[in-house]
DRENBAZA-531060 format. One line per field, with one value per residue (C-alpha): residue number from 1; residue in three letters; z, y, x. Coordinates in Angstrom, 2 decimals. Each point is the difference from the previous one (the first is absolute). Layout:
// DRENBAZA-531060
n <- NUM  ...
res <- ala  ...
w <- Z  ...
v <- Y  ...
u <- X  ...
//
This chain:
// DRENBAZA-531060
n <- 1  2  3  4  5  6  7  8  9  10  11  12  13  14  15  16  17  18  19  20  21  22  23  24  25  26  27  28  29  30  31  32  33  34  35  36  37  38  39  40  41  42  43  44  45  46  47  48  49  50  51  52  53  54  55  56  57  58  59  60  61  62  63  64  65  66  67  68  69  70  71  72  73  74  75  76  77  78  79  80  81  82  83  84  85  86  87  88  89  90  91  92  93  94  95  96  97  98  99  100  101  102  103  104  105  106  107  108  109  110  111  112  113  114  115  116  117  118  119  120  121  122  123  124  125  126  127  128  129  130  131  132  133  134  135  136  137  138  139  140  141  142  143  144  145  146  147  148  149  150  151  152  153  154  155  156  157  158  159  160  161  162  163  164  165  166  167  168  169  170  171  172  173  174  175  176  177  178  179  180  181  182  183  184  185  186  187  188  189  190  191  192  193  194  195  196  197  198  199  200  201  202  203  204  205  206  207  208  209  210  211  212  213  214  215  216  217  218  219  220  221  222  223  224  225  226  227  228  229  230  231  232  233  234  235  236  237  238  239  240  241  242  243  244  245  246  247  248  249  250  251  252  253  254  255  256  257  258  259  260  261  262  263  264  265  266  267  268  269  270  271  272  273  274  275  276  277  278  279  280  281  282  283  284  285  286  287  288  289  290  291  292  293  294  295  296  297  298  299  300  301  302  303  304  305  306  307  308  309  310  311  312  313  314  315  316  317  318  319  320  321  322  323  324  325  326  327  328  329  330  331  332  333  334  335  336  337  338  339  340  341  342  343  344  345  346  347  348  349  350  351  352  353  354  355  356  357  358  359  360  361  362  363  364  365  366  367  368  369  370  371  372  373  374  375  376  377  378  379  380  381  382  383  384  385  386  387  388  389  390  391  392  393  394  395  396  397  398  399  400  401  402  403  404  405  406  407  408  409  410  411  412  413  414  415  416  417  418  419  420  421  422  423  424  425  426  427  428  429  430  431  432  433  434  435  436  437  438  439  440  441  442  443  444  445  446  447  448  449  450  451  452  453  454  455  456  457  458  459  460  461  462  463  464  465  466  467  468  469  470  471  472  473  474  475  476  477  478  479  480  481  482  483  484  485  486  487  488  489  490  491  492  493  494  495  496  497  498  499  500  501  502  503  504  505  506  507  508  509  510  511  512
res <- met  asp  leu  tyr  tyr  asp  arg  pro  gly  glu  ser  glu  ala  phe  arg  asn  gly  lys  leu  glu  thr  gln  val  leu  ile  ile  gly  ala  gly  ser  thr  gly  leu  ala  ile  ala  arg  glu  leu  ser  arg  tyr  lys  val  asp  val  val  val  val  asp  lys  his  met  glu  val  cys  ser  gly  glu  val  arg  gly  ser  his  ala  leu  ile  tyr  ser  ser  val  gly  leu  ser  trp  ala  asn  ser  leu  ile  leu  lys  ser  ile  gln  thr  pro  asp  val  pro  pro  ser  lys  leu  phe  his  arg  asp  ser  leu  lys  thr  arg  leu  thr  arg  glu  gly  phe  asp  met  phe  pro  ala  ile  ala  glu  glu  leu  asp  ile  pro  phe  thr  ser  ala  arg  arg  leu  val  val  ala  lys  thr  glu  asp  asp  phe  glu  gly  met  lys  val  leu  gly  glu  ile  trp  lys  ser  met  asp  leu  ser  pro  glu  ile  leu  asp  gln  glu  ala  ile  thr  ala  leu  glu  pro  his  val  ser  lys  glu  tyr  thr  arg  gly  val  thr  gln  val  gly  asp  val  gly  tyr  cys  tyr  pro  trp  asp  tyr  gly  ile  ala  leu  ala  glu  asn  val  val  glu  asn  gly  gly  arg  ile  ile  leu  leu  ala  glu  val  leu  gly  ile  thr  pro  gln  asn  gly  gly  phe  thr  val  asp  thr  ala  arg  gly  ser  ile  lys  thr  arg  phe  ile  ile  asn  ala  ala  gly  pro  tyr  ala  asp  glu  ile  ala  glu  met  ala  gly  val  lys  asp  phe  gly  leu  thr  phe  thr  arg  ser  gln  met  leu  ile  leu  asp  lys  ser  val  gly  his  leu  val  lys  his  val  thr  cys  gly  val  phe  arg  pro  gly  lys  ser  arg  leu  ile  arg  pro  thr  pro  ser  gly  asn  ile  glu  val  leu  cys  ser  asn  tyr  tyr  pro  ala  thr  tyr  pro  glu  glu  thr  thr  thr  lys  ser  glu  trp  leu  ala  glu  asn  leu  ala  gly  met  thr  glu  met  phe  pro  glu  leu  ser  lys  lys  asp  ile  ile  thr  ser  phe  thr  gly  val  arg  val  phe  asn  thr  arg  asp  pro  gly  glu  his  leu  phe  glu  val  ser  ala  gly  asn  pro  asn  phe  leu  asn  ala  val  thr  arg  leu  pro  gly  leu  ala  ile  thr  pro  ala  ala  ala  lys  tyr  met  ala  gly  leu  leu  ala  glu  gln  gly  leu  glu  leu  thr  glu  lys  pro  asp  phe  asn  pro  arg  arg  thr  asn  ile  pro  lys  phe  ser  asp  leu  pro  asp  glu  glu  lys  glu  ser  leu  ile  ala  gln  asp  ala  lys  tyr  gly  his  ile  val  cys  arg  cys  glu  gly  val  thr  glu  gly  glu  ile  leu  glu  ala  ile  arg  arg  gly  ala  arg  thr  val  ala  gly  val  lys  tyr  arg  thr  arg  ala  gly  met  gly  arg  cys  gln  met  asp  tyr  cys  gly  thr  gln  ile  val  glu  ile  leu  ala  arg  glu  met  gly  ile  pro  glu  ala  gln  val  leu  phe  lys  gly  phe  gly  pro  glu  leu  val  his
w <- 0.00  -1.09  0.83  -2.93  -2.59  -3.05  -0.78  -3.56  -2.27  2.78  -1.33  -3.40  1.63  1.70  -3.30  -1.68  2.88  0.60  3.50  1.94  3.54  2.24  2.92  -0.23  3.31  -0.11  2.61  1.02  3.67  2.84  -0.48  -3.76  0.28  2.84  -2.14  -2.98  2.13  1.21  -3.57  -1.13  2.08  -2.65  -3.74  -0.55  -2.33  2.03  -0.97  2.34  -1.47  1.70  -1.21  1.92  -0.79  3.22  1.89  3.28  -1.01  1.44  3.51  1.26  -0.01  2.69  2.20  3.51  -0.71  3.36  -0.41  2.70  0.88  0.05  3.52  2.28  1.55  -3.32  -1.70  2.91  -0.17  -3.79  0.21  2.07  -2.43  -3.10  1.63  -1.50  -3.12  1.90  2.46  0.72  1.35  3.42  -0.29  2.45  -2.57  -2.93  0.71  -2.01  0.57  -3.14  -2.48  -3.12  1.11  3.42  -1.33  -2.85  2.15  2.67  -2.60  -1.85  3.22  0.83  -3.51  -0.17  1.85  -2.24  -3.16  1.13  0.46  -3.46  -1.60  2.00  1.42  3.52  2.25  3.73  2.47  2.65  3.16  0.02  3.04  0.64  2.67  1.73  2.25  0.08  1.12  -3.65  -0.76  2.81  -1.44  -3.36  1.69  1.05  -3.66  -0.84  2.84  -1.48  -3.31  1.70  1.80  -3.31  -1.23  3.16  0.65  3.22  -0.81  2.68  2.16  0.83  2.68  -0.38  1.16  -2.50  -2.81  0.77  0.07  -3.57  -1.31  2.19  -2.00  -0.11  2.05  3.69  -0.17  -1.50  3.03  -1.50  -2.98  -1.67  -2.19  -2.14  -1.59  -3.39  -1.59  -2.10  -2.20  -2.59  -3.29  -2.77  -2.41  -3.06  1.00  0.02  -3.30  -1.90  1.30  -1.08  -3.47  -0.43  1.12  -2.41  -2.92  1.11  -0.15  -3.49  0.73  -2.01  1.43  -2.59  1.23  -1.61  -1.07  1.27  -0.66  -2.43  -0.69  0.61  -2.43  1.12  -2.82  -0.52  3.67  0.56  -0.60  -2.25  2.12  -1.74  1.70  -0.76  -1.24  -2.14  0.31  2.04  -0.35  3.24  1.42  3.52  1.46  3.61  0.94  2.48  -1.05  3.56  0.06  -3.66  0.36  -0.40  -3.32  -1.28  1.02  -1.80  -3.19  0.10  0.61  3.42  2.44  3.13  2.56  0.45  1.90  2.65  1.22  3.21  0.50  2.85  0.25  1.49  1.03  -0.26  2.62  -0.23  1.01  2.68  2.21  -0.99  3.41  1.74  -1.22  0.45  -0.77  -1.99  2.55  -0.20  1.83  0.27  -3.51  -0.72  -3.17  -2.69  2.53  0.19  2.36  -0.95  0.17  -0.98  -1.15  -3.64  -1.37  -0.87  3.48  -0.70  1.91  -1.70  1.52  -0.79  2.40  -2.63  -0.42  -2.97  -2.43  -3.05  -3.40  -3.21  -2.34  0.38  -0.63  2.56  1.90  0.68  3.44  2.17  2.67  2.37  -0.32  0.70  3.13  0.96  -0.31  1.84  2.92  0.38  -0.39  2.63  2.40  -0.09  -0.31  1.39  -1.13  -3.66  -1.72  -3.30  -0.85  -0.18  -2.95  -3.33  -2.17  0.03  -2.37  -0.33  -0.53  -1.56  1.17  -2.09  1.17  -2.19  0.31  -0.22  3.24  1.51  2.69  -2.43  -2.86  -3.36  -1.05  -2.26  -3.33  -1.48  -0.05  -3.49  -1.67  1.36  -1.67  1.63  3.60  2.44  2.41  1.79  3.38  2.90  3.11  1.08  -3.55  0.17  2.62  -1.98  -3.33  0.34  1.07  -2.40  -2.88  0.81  0.38  -3.41  -1.62  1.50  -1.47  -3.42  0.33  0.86  -3.21  -2.06  -0.06  0.20  2.69  -0.63  2.16  -1.67  1.11  -0.41  1.88  2.03  2.99  0.82  -1.09  1.04  0.97  -1.16  2.51  2.46  -0.18  3.23  2.00  -1.29  1.91  -1.21  -1.78  -2.03  -0.86  -1.24  -2.05  -1.67  -0.81  -1.46  -2.31  -0.90  1.02  -0.09  3.35  1.36  -1.11  2.63  -1.66  2.96  3.09  2.41  -0.74  -1.25  -3.43  -2.71  -3.74  -0.30  1.84  -2.18  -3.17  1.27  0.72  -3.58  -1.32  1.95  -1.43  1.67  -2.59  2.25  2.95  2.22  -1.44  1.08  3.35  0.92  -1.09  1.71  2.54  -1.85  0.91  3.05  2.56  1.83  -3.05  -2.09  -3.25  0.38  -0.44  -2.09  -2.13  -2.91  -0.04  -0.15  -2.95  -1.74  0.45  -1.20  -3.08  -0.82  0.39  -1.92  -2.72  0.40  0.85  3.70  -0.63  -0.95  3.26  2.04  3.75  0.14  -3.44  0.98  1.82  0.77  -1.43  0.35  -1.57  -1.38
v <- 0.00  3.32  3.35  1.56  -2.10  0.72  -2.48  -1.35  2.88  2.58  2.00  0.09  1.06  2.86  1.13  -0.09  1.80  -2.91  -1.14  0.05  -0.77  0.53  1.50  1.78  0.58  2.68  -0.73  -3.32  0.86  -1.88  1.79  -0.59  -3.59  -0.81  1.31  -2.02  -3.15  0.59  0.49  -3.13  -1.96  0.88  -0.44  3.47  0.94  2.14  1.62  1.78  2.45  1.63  2.16  -1.88  -3.19  -1.68  -0.11  1.91  2.42  3.09  1.11  -3.56  -0.62  2.67  -1.25  -1.27  -2.50  -0.03  -1.53  1.37  0.19  3.24  -0.76  -0.32  1.44  0.03  2.06  2.45  0.65  0.29  2.56  2.24  -0.44  0.74  2.96  2.10  -0.04  1.41  2.52  1.68  -3.19  -1.38  -3.61  -1.10  1.04  -1.90  -3.42  -0.56  -3.48  -0.10  1.70  -1.88  0.02  -1.43  -2.66  -1.23  -0.03  -2.07  -2.43  -0.17  -0.67  -2.88  -1.45  0.34  -3.14  -2.28  1.78  -0.21  -3.74  -0.35  1.96  -1.82  3.10  0.52  1.85  0.49  1.03  2.20  2.01  3.80  1.57  3.77  1.22  3.37  1.58  3.80  2.33  0.89  -3.72  -0.33  2.87  -1.78  -3.12  2.01  0.83  -3.70  -0.74  2.33  -1.87  -3.40  1.21  0.95  -3.53  -1.64  -1.59  -0.77  -0.80  -1.62  2.59  -0.80  1.08  -0.18  -3.61  -1.10  1.92  -1.72  -3.39  0.57  1.81  -0.86  2.21  3.19  2.90  -0.19  3.72  -0.96  -0.33  -0.04  -1.73  -1.58  -3.06  -1.86  -3.42  -0.80  3.41  0.00  -2.30  0.34  -1.39  1.16  2.24  -1.28  -3.61  0.88  1.90  -2.58  -2.80  1.88  0.51  -3.67  -1.04  2.46  -1.47  -3.58  0.86  1.51  3.67  1.92  2.22  2.14  1.81  2.77  1.34  3.57  1.66  2.90  1.02  -0.91  0.66  -0.60  -1.45  -2.09  -0.71  -1.03  1.17  -0.34  0.08  0.71  -1.59  -0.27  -3.55  0.89  0.86  -1.86  0.27  -0.53  0.42  0.91  1.60  -0.44  2.72  -1.66  2.02  0.96  3.23  0.61  -0.54  3.70  0.07  -3.02  1.62  3.17  -1.97  -1.35  3.47  -0.90  1.41  1.40  -0.62  0.63  -1.90  1.00  -2.02  -0.55  -2.06  -1.55  -2.00  -3.48  -2.25  -3.76  -1.65  -3.19  -3.33  -0.41  2.45  -1.26  -1.61  3.39  1.09  -2.37  2.13  3.03  2.48  3.69  3.22  2.30  1.38  3.69  1.55  -0.85  -1.46  -3.76  -2.18  -3.64  -3.00  -3.46  -3.45  -1.06  -3.45  -0.70  0.75  3.49  3.08  2.97  3.46  2.88  2.76  2.72  2.91  0.42  2.55  1.53  -1.43  1.90  -3.00  -3.77  -1.14  2.34  -2.96  1.14  -0.76  2.65  -0.21  2.19  -2.36  -2.96  1.83  0.62  -3.71  -0.96  2.30  -1.36  -3.58  0.14  1.93  -2.80  -2.95  1.00  -3.25  0.89  2.11  1.52  -3.03  -2.11  1.99  -1.80  2.33  2.90  1.07  2.74  -0.65  2.43  0.17  1.36  2.02  1.39  3.67  -0.43  -2.00  -0.57  -2.28  -2.42  -2.36  0.63  -3.18  1.33  0.36  3.25  2.79  0.90  -3.42  -3.05  -2.41  1.57  -1.10  1.32  -2.31  2.43  -1.19  1.82  -1.61  -2.70  -1.22  -3.77  -0.97  1.49  -1.69  -3.31  1.74  2.90  -2.48  -1.47  3.48  1.07  -3.16  0.91  3.50  -1.48  -2.27  3.02  1.64  -2.97  -2.41  -3.57  -2.00  -3.73  -2.16  -2.27  -3.60  -0.52  3.05  -1.02  2.26  -1.74  0.87  -1.75  2.07  -0.63  -2.44  1.71  -2.47  1.13  -0.66  -3.52  -3.23  -1.80  -2.73  2.58  1.82  -3.26  -0.70  3.41  -0.38  -3.43  1.58  2.98  0.28  3.81  -0.17  -1.13  3.22  2.76  3.44  2.23  -1.11  2.42  -1.30  -3.48  0.52  -2.52  0.30  -2.29  2.55  2.83  -1.97  -0.67  3.73  0.79  -2.63  1.70  3.41  1.62  2.11  2.25  -0.42  1.44  -2.51  -2.84  1.64  0.40  -3.52  -1.80  2.42  -0.34  3.13  0.94  -1.15  1.67  0.47  1.62  -1.71  0.56  -3.75  -1.16  3.04  -0.83  -3.62  1.09  2.27  -2.87  -2.36  2.56  0.80  -3.66  -0.92  3.03  -0.26  3.57  1.57  0.52  3.75  -0.04  -1.58  2.61  0.35  0.87  1.32  3.65  2.64  -0.56  -3.29  -2.27  1.11  -2.95
u <- 0.00  1.46  -1.57  1.81  -1.72  -2.06  -2.72  -0.05  -0.87  0.00  2.94  -1.67  -3.27  1.81  1.49  -3.42  -1.69  -2.35  0.91  -3.27  -1.09  -2.99  1.92  3.34  1.77  2.67  2.65  1.59  0.38  -1.66  -3.34  -0.25  1.19  -2.41  -2.87  1.25  0.12  -3.55  -1.23  1.84  -2.55  -2.55  -0.41  1.37  2.83  2.39  3.30  2.43  2.50  2.96  2.87  2.69  1.94  -1.13  -3.29  -0.16  2.75  -1.71  -0.82  -0.61  3.77  0.40  -2.83  0.66  -2.80  -1.71  -3.45  -2.26  -3.66  -1.97  -1.22  2.98  3.12  1.87  -2.71  -0.16  3.75  -0.22  -2.82  2.25  2.90  -2.09  -1.76  2.78  -2.22  -3.00  1.51  -3.34  -1.57  1.04  1.28  -2.69  -2.64  1.54  -1.49  -3.17  -1.33  -2.16  2.33  1.02  3.64  -0.83  -2.35  2.20  3.14  -1.74  -1.33  3.32  1.91  -2.33  0.46  3.78  1.20  -2.08  1.17  3.64  -0.49  -1.57  2.85  2.69  1.67  1.38  -2.44  0.47  -2.69  1.53  -0.45  0.25  1.66  -0.02  2.42  0.42  2.63  -0.43  -2.75  -0.53  -0.43  -2.51  -2.04  0.12  -1.33  -3.06  -0.71  0.34  -2.41  -2.60  0.21  -0.25  -3.11  -1.62  0.84  -1.45  3.41  1.84  3.65  2.12  1.78  3.64  2.43  3.78  0.17  -2.65  1.73  3.30  -1.70  -1.23  3.11  3.01  2.38  -2.06  1.37  -0.92  -0.84  -3.36  -2.21  -3.49  -1.49  -3.00  -0.31  -2.49  0.25  -1.44  -0.54  3.19  2.04  2.72  1.20  2.31  -1.95  1.86  -0.75  -3.68  0.07  2.03  -2.24  -3.12  1.49  0.85  -3.47  -1.62  1.95  -0.73  -3.71  0.08  0.65  2.58  2.73  1.76  3.09  2.05  -3.40  -0.08  -3.33  0.45  -3.57  -3.65  -2.84  -3.62  -2.10  -3.13  -0.62  3.60  3.54  3.00  3.14  3.29  3.01  3.68  -0.73  -3.02  -3.70  -2.60  -3.76  -1.88  -3.47  1.14  3.12  1.07  2.45  2.38  3.03  0.95  2.03  -0.88  -3.74  -0.75  1.88  -1.95  -3.30  1.04  0.78  -3.57  -1.43  -1.44  2.54  -1.64  2.75  3.68  2.69  2.50  2.96  1.93  3.14  1.93  3.18  0.29  2.87  0.50  2.20  2.02  -1.53  2.65  -1.93  -3.44  -0.53  0.07  -3.48  -2.92  -3.08  -1.13  1.35  -0.87  0.44  -2.99  -0.55  -0.40  -1.44  2.56  2.44  0.45  2.00  -0.45  2.34  -1.14  1.11  -0.32  -0.95  3.65  1.34  1.34  -1.15  -1.65  0.32  -2.37  0.99  -0.06  -2.37  -2.30  1.42  -1.70  0.92  -0.51  -0.16  -0.61  3.59  1.53  1.45  3.54  1.37  1.62  2.67  -2.04  -2.96  2.26  1.20  -3.64  -0.77  3.16  -0.80  -3.53  1.16  2.73  -2.21  -2.59  2.39  3.43  1.64  -0.58  2.65  1.05  2.15  -3.19  -1.40  0.29  -2.08  -2.46  -2.76  -2.60  -3.69  -2.47  -3.62  -2.88  -3.00  -2.77  -0.91  -3.77  -0.20  3.48  -1.39  -1.65  0.73  -1.66  -1.78  -2.70  -1.68  1.22  -2.56  1.24  -0.39  -1.88  2.45  3.07  0.61  2.58  1.85  2.30  1.26  1.57  1.49  -0.55  0.36  0.56  -2.55  -2.85  0.71  -1.92  -3.20  0.51  0.32  -3.40  -1.46  1.31  -1.37  -3.37  0.19  0.75  -3.03  -2.16  1.24  -1.11  2.97  -1.28  1.80  -0.42  2.25  2.56  -0.36  3.75  1.29  3.06  0.69  3.26  3.51  3.23  3.01  3.56  1.48  2.35  2.88  1.66  -3.19  -0.59  0.76  3.12  -1.95  -1.95  3.23  1.50  -3.13  0.15  3.69  -0.70  -2.60  2.19  3.66  -0.25  -1.79  3.35  1.72  -0.28  0.05  -0.97  1.88  -1.68  -3.50  0.94  -1.62  0.87  0.32  -3.01  -2.18  1.29  -0.77  -3.52  -0.43  1.01  -2.38  -2.79  0.74  3.02  1.82  2.10  2.33  -2.75  -2.47  2.28  0.65  -3.67  -0.91  2.89  1.61  3.31  1.96  -2.06  2.56  2.84  2.25  -2.79  1.10  3.74  0.50  -2.96  -0.82  2.30  -1.19  -3.64  0.82  1.82  -2.95  -2.56  2.10  0.47  -3.67  -1.30  2.64  1.24  3.38  0.65  0.21  -3.70  -1.16  -1.86  -0.28  -3.70  -0.94  -0.35  2.01  3.70  1.23  3.00  3.25  1.95
//
């Protein structure tokens, strides 16, 4: 299965302007792909287009991928953090039990463990712990308490001894805290997106990459969409273009919202210190100010102790030394045993908010054209996607799309085997089938050539595509050892010179 495929005659159809579909989804991020997977349950022809060489190449790569419910401690802390977007409204007034955002996030959170199991991706249910040590923190706890009250919640109150019992390595200066079990979990966002894409293709959907949308012409109750790969005729458009959704709406002549962006920098710590943090551990959030340290599925630690800063464009993801220092200060204050030497990489994530209603998602039929639907998410972005996909399918049905279930829909997808995690007998069996599973390419993560070849077979066409499918290059050395080998394998399998192998297909690339 190759996501970069053309079906028989498809290239010719593009050239002749005859490629047609019922539903065209613009954007192969987690939102667009979740909607495509939902539609692939039905006898509906669906095509996803994206301008990048890999799926999930946009803002999802910079997500911290916490999956949390809209009724709980995690949501309360998040409301305070995101209140930077609504400075005129007190955080305690931001919880709306019946809002679309609240409802879909709650439903999506409840659905996520089962979907992660179907898609064969790591998902961990977790405990959130909020700790406080200063008078300012204690005042912040009162604001949290007001939000809990509006949610009818009673989180467990902790003293210093109880905090230490849960997190033995957190600073003893934290004397008060609260905790809740079961309102948060985590996965890797690229695991989720890639798995969705593979399941879409397995169920007959089409994903066409390197197909940037150049123009949209409404005609005859539908649209002609011009892309960098050719033109597509479609009855419906779902605008899931993330940070470019306003531009897509403008192309279709139905723009009635704008987008604003914030960014924050995060750190990844080495697995050797992974045992020092057991839960999703937070300080008391302030508007635009986060202090969060948590484990990851692979045993690393992720640190988000950076403020939210304005971004002027979606790819403004540069890292800054002052933001690293900001993270480092917050990290060592909370967990004194962590240090700068434990950092293996840092990255900056961009968050998107719409200007019409910054506190809400836009899942809607456009007021300007009933066949153009917006699917524009804000945080939390991943948790909402399973429920949002069903909601969008319902909107399409209301607009006249017939949804007849496929009897042969297969919700299951099998992940690439993680060789280093397998029992010895399974490792031996894989090597017996293919000797390349006996060749370790990435020493830090124990990734074999066999895994890399399987990633390429499934659609990886860049170094980043291999990295996100296999974790090759995500360890302590950050590709110092395995990077050249990955380039060699990609070049060999794609039949191109090594100098033409790209890192991610956009932005700064490898120099050979």
